[in-house]
Structure formats: structure tokens, C-alpha cells
N, C-alpha and C positions, 0 to 999 in steps of 0.2 A: 713611569711604571705606575698604573693605578692600584690602588689599595682595594681589595675585596672588602665588600660589606658582610657583617657577620649579624645575622638576625639572633634572636633572644636564644635560641635552641644550638648556638655557637656554629652552624652549619655555614658553610660559605655560599653565597649567593654569587654564582659565576654568570656572565653574560649569556643568554641563551644558545648564542651561536660559538660557545666555546668549543674548541676542536680536541677531542681526545686524541693523541698522538701516541701511538704505541710503537716503541722502538727496537728493533732486534730481537723480537720475541721467535726464535728460530731453533729447529731442532739440532742443530749444530752446536750449541751452547751446552746441551747435555752431555757432550764429548768429556771423558775425565781428563783428559789433557789441560784443561782449563783449571784444574785444580779445585781444592776446596771453596764451598760457596754460601754466601750468608744467603737469608730470606728463602727459605725453599717453597714459600707460599707466593712468592712475586706473582708468577702464573694466574693463579687461581684468583688472587685479588684482583689484577688486571682485568680477568676475564669477567668477574662480577661488575667491575666498572665499565667495561665493556657492554655487558648486558642492559646496565641501567641507561648507558648513553644511547643505546639502539632503541630501547622502550620509549625514551622520549624524544625521537628522532632528531638527535642533535649529531653534528657532524664527526665523523670519524676519520683518521687517515693513519696508515700503516706504513713504516719504512722498514726494510731488510739491507743487511750489508750484502754486499757482492763482492767477496773478497778476490784480490788479484794476487795474494800471496799463494803460492804452490801447494804448501801443506796444509790450508786453513780448512777447516771442517765448516767454514760459511762460502765457499767457491761455489758460483752459481750451478755448476756442472756436478755437484755433489748432493746427497740426500739430507746434509745438513743446512743447505739452504732453504729447505721447505718452512713455512711457517708452523709453529706449534699449533696444534689443534684447537686448543682452547681459546686461544687470541687470533686466529686466522680471519683474514678478511672475509665479510658477506658480500655476497653480489651488489654493485653498486659504490662499495667504499673505496676510496682513493687510497692507492698503494704507490710507493715510490722506492726507489734502489739507489743505494749510496755504496761507493767503493774507499769512502775516506771514515773518519770518525763524527764528522757533523752531517747532519741530516739534510742541510741547507745547500751544500755545495753541489752543483751539478744534477741536482736530481729533481726539479722542478717543483719542490714542496713549496718554496717562498712564492713563486709565480702562481700557483694554485691557490693560497692563502689569500694573497693579495688582489686578484682577481674577484675572490668571493668575497672581499671584505672583512676577512676574519682577523681579528686581532687579539685573540685570547687562546692558549694553549694550555690543556692540562697533559703533562708528560710524564711516562712510564715507559719503562723497558729494561735492556740489559745493554751493557754493564752502567752500573752508577757513575763510577770515576772514569769511564771512557767514552762510548759513544752517547750515552745521556748527558752526563757533564757537557760534553763539547756543543752538542744539539741546544742545551739550553741557554748557554752561554751566547752562542751564534743568535738563537732568537731574540734575547733580552737585547744584544747590539743591534738588530734589526727594527727594536720598537715594538715587538709582541710583549702583552702581559703574561707571564708564564707562572704556573702552579704545577709543582713537581710532587708526585705522590710517592712518599718514602716506603711505604709498604708495599708498592706494587713496582718496584725496582730492587736490583739485588747488583752484588759484583763476588769477586773471587780475591782468594789472599795474595798478596803482592809481595815481592821484594824489593827492598829499600836499596839506594846506590852504594850503601855501606854493608848490604847483604844480610841486613835483619829481614825475618819475615814479619809482614804486616797481615794480621788475620783479617780475613774477610768483612767480619762486622765493623771492625774498628775503620777498615777502609772505606766502606759504605757511608758511615757515620761523618768522618771527615770530609768525604765529597759533598755530601747533604750540607755540611755546615760551611762549606766554600761558596756554595750556591746561594743559600738562604739568606735573604733580605738584599743581596746585591745582585743577582740573575733572575733569581725566582722566589716564591712565597712555598716553601715546603710545607705539604699538609699532609695527613695520613686520609685515605681512601674514604672513611667515615664522616669526615668533615665536609666532604663535597657533596652540594644538592643539585 
């Protein structure tokens, strides 16, 4: 994995063709059944990052979850499948669908990236410890350089195997800690140029 260069102002200088990969910013994640969530600003931070990518004419890809679970709010035949408006794809931006946690399995994403010769990904999305984590791990394992944007990701409270509750901020931070330095470079959005 290539180490990013840091100019004097501490911003990360990414390759010009680094792909902004937005994962599962879907209306269905607003359903209360997911439980308590951390980082309510993840979508607005991702939207600002998306605006910067578009203004610089950098590549963008959107992935959404097409659940096969009968009661999921992310099923393709339900309103929750729709993109969140603030991070929805613009005309001409690549879109992919998945029905598992990782965005590389049977979605066409890997083929699209390789065909374009793109090797760097800047990842944000929902949820940190599930689809974002799985996608980041799969990306690194396939040889991509990955930067994961901590303040443009979020997750929910979880229940441990022993029944103890893990609050969403702890779940988020631990997921980021598992990825940082091994599968990705974890950054804040304002570190990216």
C-alpha cells in the first residue's frame, strides 16, 4: 500500500484519479429499527466531499445495497432502496448494486476500476462496521490504496455475543481502529485535498 504524501499544511495529496466511493447512503437507513446511530453529520460531510470531487472533476462511484431479506428496508422494491438526496448520483456517475456486505462481490465495481486503471479509493458510507469495513478490507486485499473518511461514516449500537450493549460511537471507533494502518489510512474529510 502506498503511503500518501503530506504537504506542509498536513493535507493529504491523493492521486488525481482517486475514486470517491460512497457506500449505501440510502433512505432505508433512516428507519428507526436500526437503533441508535452515531455521527448524524455523516451524510452532510459526505455530500461536501462529493461536491469537492465533482468540482475537481474527479471520479465518483456510488454503491447501494439491494437486500434479499424479506423485511429489510433496503429491498429494491421498497422506498428505502432510494439514494439519500444529498449524496445521490449525478448523471454520468458510476453506480453499482450489491446484495452482500462487500461492494466488490458480483457488482462490477472491481472490473470498472481496473478497466479505468484506478488504484486509489476514498471511502465513506454506511455502516462503518459492516458494509464499509467489508468493502475496505476487500479493496486492500485486491491491491487498492484506500483512505477511509471517519467523519463521513457512521454506524449503530450493537449487541455483543454476551448480551452487552456496545454504543454506536464505540462500535464506530473500534471498526476504524481495526482498519487503520492495516487495510486503509483513516482520515478526516478536511485532511483530503
